[in-house]
C-alpha positions as CSV (number, residue, x, y, z in Angstrom):
1,M,-47.5,157.9,2.5
2,H,-45.7,160.5,0.4
3,F,-46.8,164.1,1.1
4,E,-46.5,166.1,-2.1
5,P,-45.9,169.7,-2.1
6,F,-49.0,171.7,-2.1
7,D,-49.6,174.7,-5.0
8,S,-52.5,176.3,-3.2
9,L,-53.7,177.5,0.3
10,H,-55.4,174.5,2.3
11,E,-58.8,175.0,3.3
12,E,-59.9,175.5,7.2
13,C,-62.7,173.4,8.5
14,G,-66.4,174.5,9.1
15,V,-68.2,174.0,12.4
16,F,-72.0,174.3,13.2
17,G,-74.2,173.8,16.1
18,I,-78.1,174.2,16.9
19,Y,-80.0,174.0,20.0
20,R,-83.7,173.7,20.1
21,K,-85.2,174.3,23.6
22,S,-88.6,172.6,23.2
23,S,-88.8,170.9,19.7
24,E,-87.0,168.4,17.4
25,G,-86.1,168.6,13.7
26,V,-82.3,169.7,13.7
27,K,-80.8,167.5,11.2
28,Q,-81.9,169.2,8.1
29,E,-80.7,172.6,9.4
30,A,-77.2,170.9,10.1
31,Y,-77.1,169.6,6.6
32,H,-78.0,172.9,4.9
33,A,-75.5,174.6,7.0
34,L,-72.7,172.3,6.2
35,Y,-73.6,172.5,2.5
36,A,-73.1,176.6,2.9
37,L,-69.7,175.8,4.7
38,Q,-68.5,173.2,2.1
39,H,-65.9,175.7,0.9
40,R,-64.0,175.4,4.2
41,G,-63.3,171.7,3.8
42,Q,-64.1,169.0,1.2
43,E,-62.3,166.0,2.7
44,S,-65.0,164.6,5.0
45,C,-68.0,165.9,6.9
46,G,-70.2,164.6,9.7
47,I,-73.4,165.3,11.8
48,A,-74.3,164.3,15.3
49,V,-77.6,164.5,16.6
50,N,-78.9,164.6,20.5
51,Q,-82.2,162.9,20.9
52,S,-83.3,162.9,24.5
53,G,-79.6,162.9,25.8
54,V,-78.6,160.0,23.5
55,I,-76.2,161.2,20.8
56,S,-75.7,159.5,17.3
57,C,-73.3,160.4,14.8
58,H,-72.8,159.9,11.1
59,R,-69.4,160.9,9.3
60,D,-67.5,159.9,6.2
61,V,-65.1,160.8,3.7
62,G,-66.6,163.0,1.0
63,L,-68.7,166.1,0.2
64,V,-71.7,166.8,2.2
65,T,-74.0,165.6,-0.7
66,D,-72.2,162.4,-1.1
67,V,-71.9,161.6,2.6
68,F,-75.6,162.5,3.3
69,T,-77.8,161.1,0.5
70,K,-81.6,161.2,0.9
71,D,-81.6,157.7,2.1
72,R,-78.8,158.4,4.5
73,M,-80.8,161.3,6.0
74,E,-83.8,159.3,6.4
75,K,-82.2,156.9,8.7
76,I,-80.6,159.7,11.0
77,A,-82.4,160.0,14.1
78,D,-83.6,163.6,14.8
79,G,-83.3,165.5,17.8
80,H,-83.4,169.1,19.6
81,M,-79.7,169.5,19.3
82,A,-77.2,168.8,16.5
83,V,-73.6,169.7,15.9
84,G,-72.0,169.4,12.3
85,H,-68.5,169.5,10.6
86,C,-66.8,169.8,7.3
87,R,-63.0,169.1,7.2
88,Y,-59.8,169.8,5.4
89,G,-57.2,168.4,7.9
90,T,-54.0,170.1,8.6
91,T,-53.0,167.1,10.6
92,G,-54.2,163.7,10.1
93,T,-54.7,161.7,6.8
94,M,-58.0,161.8,4.7
95,N,-59.9,159.0,6.2
96,R,-63.0,158.2,8.1
97,S,-61.2,158.1,11.5
98,N,-60.3,161.7,11.3
99,A,-63.8,162.8,10.2
100,Q,-65.6,164.9,12.6
101,P,-67.6,165.1,15.0
102,L,-65.7,163.4,17.3
103,L,-68.0,161.3,19.4
104,V,-66.8,160.4,23.0
105,N,-68.8,158.2,25.5
106,H,-67.3,158.3,28.7
107,L,-67.9,157.9,32.7
108,K,-69.5,161.5,32.8
109,G,-71.6,161.1,29.8
110,A,-71.5,161.5,26.0
111,M,-69.9,164.5,24.0
112,A,-69.6,165.3,20.3
113,L,-66.9,167.8,19.2
114,C,-66.4,169.8,16.4
115,H,-63.0,171.6,15.8
116,N,-61.8,174.4,13.4
117,G,-58.1,175.3,13.8
118,N,-54.7,173.7,14.7
119,L,-53.1,173.3,18.0
120,T,-49.4,174.2,18.5
121,N,-49.0,171.9,21.4
122,A,-50.9,168.8,20.2
123,F,-47.8,166.6,19.9
124,E,-46.6,167.4,23.3
125,L,-50.1,166.8,25.0
126,R,-50.5,163.4,23.0
127,K,-47.3,162.2,24.0
128,Q,-47.8,163.2,27.6
129,Y,-51.4,161.4,27.5
130,E,-50.0,158.2,25.7
131,L,-47.1,157.8,28.4
132,Q,-50.0,157.8,31.1
133,G,-51.8,155.0,29.1
134,A,-54.1,156.8,26.7
135,I,-55.0,155.2,23.3
136,F,-55.9,157.5,20.3
137,H,-57.7,156.1,17.4
138,A,-56.9,158.9,14.9
139,T,-54.1,161.2,14.0
140,S,-55.7,164.6,14.2
141,D,-55.2,167.2,16.9
142,S,-59.0,167.3,17.6
143,E,-58.7,164.1,19.2
144,V,-56.3,165.6,21.7
145,I,-58.7,168.2,22.4
146,A,-61.5,165.9,22.9
147,Y,-59.3,163.6,25.3
148,T,-58.2,166.7,27.3
149,I,-61.8,167.7,27.8
150,T,-62.7,164.2,28.8
151,Q,-59.8,164.0,31.3
152,Q,-60.8,167.5,32.8
153,R,-64.5,166.4,33.1
154,L,-63.6,163.7,35.5
155,H,-62.4,166.5,38.0
156,C,-64.8,169.2,37.1
157,G,-68.5,169.6,38.1
158,S,-69.7,170.3,34.6
159,I,-68.8,170.1,31.0
160,E,-68.6,173.9,30.6
161,E,-65.9,173.7,33.5
162,A,-64.0,171.0,31.7
163,V,-63.9,173.2,28.7
164,Y,-62.6,176.2,30.7
165,A,-59.8,174.0,32.2
166,T,-59.0,172.7,28.9
167,M,-58.5,176.1,27.3
168,G,-55.7,176.7,29.8
169,L,-53.8,173.6,28.6
170,I,-54.1,173.7,24.8
171,K,-52.4,176.3,22.8
172,G,-52.9,177.6,19.2
173,A,-55.9,177.9,17.0
174,Y,-59.5,176.5,17.7
175,S,-63.0,177.4,17.4
176,L,-64.9,174.5,18.9
177,V,-68.7,173.5,19.0
178,I,-69.3,170.9,21.6
179,M,-72.6,169.0,22.5
180,S,-73.1,167.0,25.6
181,A,-76.4,165.3,26.6
182,T,-78.0,168.4,27.8
183,K,-75.8,171.4,26.6
184,L,-74.5,173.1,23.5
185,I,-71.2,174.9,23.9
186,A,-69.2,177.2,21.6
187,A,-65.7,178.5,22.5
188,R,-63.1,180.5,20.7
189,D,-59.2,180.5,21.4
190,P,-58.0,183.6,23.3
191,H,-56.3,185.0,20.0
192,G,-59.4,184.7,18.0
193,F,-57.5,183.1,15.0
194,R,-60.9,181.4,13.7
195,P,-64.0,182.9,13.2
196,L,-67.2,181.7,15.1
197,V,-70.6,183.3,15.2
198,M,-74.0,182.9,17.0
199,G,-77.5,183.3,15.7
200,K,-81.0,183.0,16.4
201,I,-84.0,181.2,14.6
202,G,-86.8,182.4,16.7
203,E,-85.8,181.0,20.3
204,D,-83.4,178.5,18.9
205,T,-79.5,179.1,19.2
206,V,-77.1,178.4,16.4
207,F,-73.3,178.6,15.9
208,A,-71.4,178.5,13.0
209,S,-67.9,179.3,11.5
210,E,-69.4,181.8,9.0
211,T,-72.5,184.0,8.8
212,C,-73.2,182.4,5.2
213,A,-74.2,179.1,7.2
214,L,-76.7,181.1,9.2
215,D,-78.2,182.7,6.1
216,A,-78.5,179.3,4.7
217,I,-81.0,178.1,7.3
218,G,-82.7,181.5,7.9
219,A,-81.0,182.3,11.1
220,T,-80.4,185.8,12.4
221,F,-77.0,187.0,13.2
222,V,-76.7,187.8,16.7
223,R,-72.8,188.4,17.3
224,D,-69.5,187.1,16.9
225,I,-68.1,184.8,19.7
226,E,-65.4,186.8,21.3
227,P,-61.8,185.5,21.7
228,G,-61.3,183.6,24.9
229,E,-65.2,183.4,25.2
230,V,-67.2,180.2,26.1
231,V,-71.1,180.3,25.5
232,V,-73.2,177.6,27.0
233,V,-76.7,177.0,26.0
234,S,-79.1,174.7,27.9
235,Q,-82.5,174.7,29.5
236,K,-81.6,177.5,31.7
237,G,-80.8,179.8,28.8
238,I,-77.6,181.2,27.5
239,E,-74.6,181.7,29.6
240,T,-71.3,183.3,28.6
241,Y,-67.8,183.2,30.2
242,H,-64.9,185.1,29.5
243,T,-62.1,182.9,31.0
244,H,-59.0,183.4,29.2
245,A,-57.6,186.8,28.0
246,A,-54.9,186.9,25.2
247,V,-52.2,189.3,25.4
248,K,-52.4,189.6,21.5
249,R,-55.3,188.9,19.2
250,G,-54.9,188.0,15.7
251,L,-57.6,186.8,13.3
252,C,-56.1,184.8,10.3
253,V,-56.1,187.5,7.6
254,F,-56.7,184.9,5.0
255,E,-60.4,184.7,6.2
256,Y,-60.6,187.8,4.2
257,I,-58.4,187.1,1.3
258,Y,-59.3,183.4,0.6
259,F,-61.0,181.1,3.3
260,A,-64.4,182.8,3.8
261,R,-67.3,183.1,1.5
262,P,-67.7,186.6,0.1
263,D,-71.2,186.8,1.4
264,S,-70.0,186.2,4.9
265,V,-69.3,188.8,7.5
266,V,-66.3,187.9,9.8
267,D,-65.8,189.9,13.2
268,G,-67.8,192.8,11.8
269,V,-66.2,193.1,8.4
270,S,-67.7,192.0,5.1
271,V,-65.5,189.7,3.2
272,H,-66.6,190.9,0.1
273,Q,-65.8,194.5,1.1
274,A,-62.3,193.5,2.3
275,R,-61.6,192.1,-1.0
276,L,-62.8,195.0,-3.0
277,T,-60.4,197.0,-0.8
278,A,-57.5,194.7,-1.6
279,G,-58.1,195.2,-5.1
280,R,-58.2,199.0,-5.0
281,L,-55.0,199.0,-3.1
282,L,-53.4,196.7,-5.7
283,A,-54.5,199.2,-8.4
284,K,-52.8,202.2,-6.6
285,A,-49.8,200.1,-5.8
286,H,-49.4,198.6,-9.3
287,P,-51.0,200.4,-12.1
288,R,-50.9,198.7,-15.5
289,D,-51.9,199.8,-19.0
290,V,-54.2,196.9,-20.0
291,D,-57.4,196.3,-21.9
292,V,-59.4,194.2,-19.2
293,V,-59.3,193.2,-15.7
294,I,-60.4,189.7,-14.8
295,G,-60.2,187.7,-11.7
296,A,-59.3,184.1,-11.0
297,P,-62.4,182.2,-9.9
298,D,-63.6,182.3,-7.0
299,S,-61.6,184.0,-4.5
300,G,-60.0,186.4,-7.0
301,L,-63.1,187.8,-8.6
302,D,-64.0,190.5,-5.8
303,A,-60.5,191.8,-5.6
304,A,-60.4,191.9,-9.5
305,L,-63.6,194.1,-9.3
306,G,-62.1,196.4,-6.9
307,Y,-59.1,196.7,-9.2
308,S,-61.5,197.6,-12.0
309,Y,-63.3,200.2,-10.0
310,E,-60.1,201.9,-8.7
311,S,-58.4,201.8,-12.1
312,G,-61.3,202.5,-14.3
313,I,-60.1,199.5,-16.6
314,P,-63.4,197.5,-17.7
315,Y,-63.9,194.1,-15.7
316,G,-64.6,191.1,-17.8
317,I,-65.3,187.3,-17.1
318,G,-62.2,185.8,-18.5
319,L,-62.1,182.6,-16.7
320,V,-64.9,180.0,-16.0
321,K,-64.7,177.5,-13.3
322,N,-66.0,174.0,-13.5
323,K,-68.3,174.1,-10.4
324,Y,-68.3,170.2,-10.3
325,I,-64.6,169.6,-9.3
326,G,-63.2,169.9,-6.0
327,R,-60.4,172.7,-5.4
328,T,-57.0,171.6,-6.7
329,F,-55.3,171.1,-3.6
330,I,-57.6,168.2,-2.3
331,Q,-56.1,166.0,-5.2
332,P,-53.3,163.9,-3.4
333,G,-50.9,163.9,-6.0
334,Q,-49.1,166.6,-8.2
335,E,-50.0,164.9,-11.5
336,Q,-53.4,164.7,-10.3
337,R,-53.6,168.4,-9.2
338,Q,-52.3,169.5,-12.6
339,N,-55.0,167.4,-14.5
340,S,-57.6,169.0,-12.1
341,V,-56.3,172.7,-13.2
342,R,-56.8,171.7,-16.9
343,I,-60.5,170.8,-16.4
344,K,-61.0,173.2,-13.6
345,L,-60.6,176.5,-15.5
346,N,-61.1,177.4,-19.0
347,A,-60.7,180.8,-20.6
348,V,-63.4,183.0,-22.2
349,R,-61.8,183.6,-25.7
350,A,-64.1,186.5,-26.4
351,T,-62.9,188.5,-23.3
352,V,-59.2,187.9,-23.6
353,E,-58.4,187.4,-27.4
354,G,-56.0,190.0,-28.7
355,K,-56.2,191.8,-25.4
356,R,-53.7,193.2,-22.7
357,V,-55.3,190.9,-19.8
358,L,-54.5,191.8,-15.9
359,M,-55.7,188.9,-13.9
360,V,-56.0,188.9,-10.3
361,D,-55.6,186.1,-7.9
362,D,-55.5,185.6,-4.1
363,S,-51.9,184.2,-3.6
364,I,-49.1,182.1,-5.1
365,V,-47.6,179.2,-3.3
366,R,-45.4,177.1,-5.5
367,G,-46.2,178.8,-8.7
368,T,-47.6,175.6,-10.8
369,T,-51.2,176.6,-10.8
370,S,-50.3,180.1,-11.8
371,A,-48.1,179.0,-14.3
372,R,-50.9,176.9,-15.9
373,V,-53.5,179.6,-15.8
374,V,-51.4,182.0,-17.5
375,R,-50.8,179.5,-20.2
376,I,-54.5,179.1,-20.5
377,L,-55.0,182.8,-21.0
378,R,-52.1,182.9,-23.8
379,E,-53.7,179.9,-25.4
380,A,-56.8,181.8,-25.6
381,G,-55.2,184.4,-27.5
382,A,-54.3,187.0,-24.8
383,R,-51.8,189.5,-26.0
384,E,-50.3,190.2,-22.7
385,V,-50.9,188.8,-19.1
386,H,-50.2,190.6,-16.0
387,V,-51.0,188.9,-12.8
388,M,-51.7,190.5,-9.4
389,F,-51.9,188.8,-5.9
390,S,-54.3,190.2,-3.3
391,A,-51.9,188.9,-0.7
392,P,-48.1,189.4,0.1
393,P,-45.7,187.0,-0.7
394,F,-45.7,183.8,1.4
395,R,-42.4,183.4,3.3
396,H,-43.0,181.5,6.7
397,P,-44.8,178.5,7.9
398,C,-48.4,178.8,9.3
399,Y,-49.0,176.8,12.5
400,F,-52.6,177.8,13.2
401,G,-54.6,175.7,10.7
402,T,-53.2,176.6,7.2
403,D,-51.1,173.8,5.7
404,I,-48.0,175.9,4.8
405,D,-45.2,174.2,7.0
406,S,-42.1,174.2,4.7
407,E,-40.4,177.5,3.6
408,E,-38.2,175.6,1.1
409,T,-41.4,175.0,-1.0
410,L,-42.5,178.7,-1.2
411,I,-41.5,180.4,-4.5
412,A,-41.0,183.6,-2.9
413,N,-38.2,182.4,-0.7
414,R,-36.3,181.0,-3.8
415,H,-36.9,183.8,-6.4
416,S,-37.4,187.5,-6.7
417,E,-40.6,189.0,-8.0
418,E,-39.3,189.5,-11.4
419,E,-38.0,185.7,-11.4
420,I,-41.5,184.6,-10.2
421,G,-43.0,186.7,-13.1
422,R,-40.7,185.0,-15.6
423,I,-41.4,181.2,-14.2
424,I,-45.0,181.9,-14.4
425,G,-45.0,183.3,-17.8
426,A,-46.5,186.7,-16.8
427,D,-45.5,189.9,-18.4
428,S,-45.5,191.5,-15.0
429,I,-46.6,190.7,-11.4
430,G,-47.5,192.5,-8.2
431,F,-48.2,191.8,-4.8
432,L,-50.3,193.4,-1.8
433,S,-48.0,195.0,0.5
434,L,-47.6,194.0,4.2
435,E,-48.6,197.3,5.1
436,D,-51.7,197.4,3.2
437,L,-53.0,194.1,5.0
438,D,-54.2,196.1,7.9
439,K,-56.3,198.4,5.7
440,L,-58.5,195.4,4.6
441,T,-60.7,195.7,7.7
442,G,-61.4,199.5,7.2
443,D,-62.2,201.3,10.3
444,K,-62.4,198.3,12.1
445,Q,-58.6,198.1,12.4
446,L,-59.0,194.5,13.5
447,P,-55.7,192.8,15.0
448,L,-54.7,190.3,12.2
449,C,-52.3,187.5,12.3
450,K,-49.9,188.0,9.4
451,G,-47.5,185.2,10.5
452,C,-47.1,183.6,7.1
453,F,-46.0,186.9,5.5
454,S,-44.1,188.5,8.2
455,G,-42.9,185.7,10.5
456,E,-44.5,187.5,13.6
457,Y,-47.2,185.4,15.3
458,P,-49.7,186.5,18.1
459,T,-48.4,183.3,20.2
460,P,-45.1,181.4,20.1
461,P,-44.9,178.8,17.3
462,P,-44.7,175.1,18.3
463,V,-41.5,173.6,19.5
464,S,-42.3,170.4,17.4
465,T,-44.1,170.1,14.3
466,E,-44.2,166.4,14.0
467,K,-47.8,166.5,12.5
468,H,-47.4,163.4,10.3
469,K,-45.7,161.2,12.8
470,F,-48.3,158.1,12.3
471,E,-48.6,158.6,8.5
472,I,-44.8,158.5,7.3
473,P,-43.9,155.0,6.0
474,L,-41.0,152.9,7.7
475,K,-37.5,153.3,6.0
476,T,-36.3,149.8,4.9
477,P,-32.8,149.0,4.5
478,D,-31.0,149.1,1.2
């Protein structure tokens, strides 16, 4: 397989779990929650249901509506517990074997696991286990987590103890929702890279990557799962444990800039408000004499509105997104991605024709997509096009769940800001400053991971990054 350089940020994954103490009927909630989390991953999805201690699972490649048709939903057994997952993989190919939940049946019982994040020591752990005789069926680091928990469970008195022990062995980013025959467990890595929340529907307990999934099923937000925390739900009730304290916390800042839905609240901060703040900060740092401010759908819209509020320049709908095409980066080849851009966005001529236009987007990776969007606006009659990005320039790899692993492909490492502007065809460009990132969370002043911009990470980067070891074709002699 040939891995094409990407031109947009790759999504995170979405996880969900629900526990009903005395009734059944959870598969529909899992379906609706995954539908609300679809923006976090469009490669594959799956739901596992616990019916009286027996766990069954259906997962496949595709969107939630494609995988879980009406006929399929009718065939899925219902129960009192369920977990669900929608995936964009930073490790592992796009195939059914890497879809989640991962279902494991072993000596101490069954387990279904859902993982959002990326381990930094997955390669070392997998190598260690394989030398001991382990056999892996997929290529994702999530399977390493599942295997580690299973191994620890053989020596621990309970599934939660096995999870605690596993957290002492795995490194990197992980928000986990795990279902055993009798328990539902949520765990978040000690640094808190990825979000994870707890909610309630009456007496029922739910976990999800974002609060928008709680809203979708009528659940009430209770609180965020803390970094290093494990929450166990069973017939005994809810038990919480803080077993691993991180020296340095660091929620991924891109949850606020791009990943999360604007109607979500992540670690107590409204994503919508964070993006409005980013736009206001851009307007202060990069004022422009233009006629209209527009946003690149969807993650640039809120920041564009913030720019308009701060500058007093009218906000307009300048680009319309085709809602029925997946995000550009999902396409496996560069030509397919370029074709997707053509049918994904179209300019509103009435808004931009004859105008000096300022467009706000979330970020720039390689520049190809930005150049095409600028061209679309000019073809629609825009007299000037100025482009603002609600993030600093990407300069470093991300090892914690975002598929930025090559500094050579990043346009900001090869060109100055002025050169980038010329390459994408803009009259001018501007970036959010590294210093302004800390202002996105307002009074909360949350510690954020900004490693892809600064090169400084909350935890040491991996020694080995052989993520695609099993997906690269063998070289044949000339």
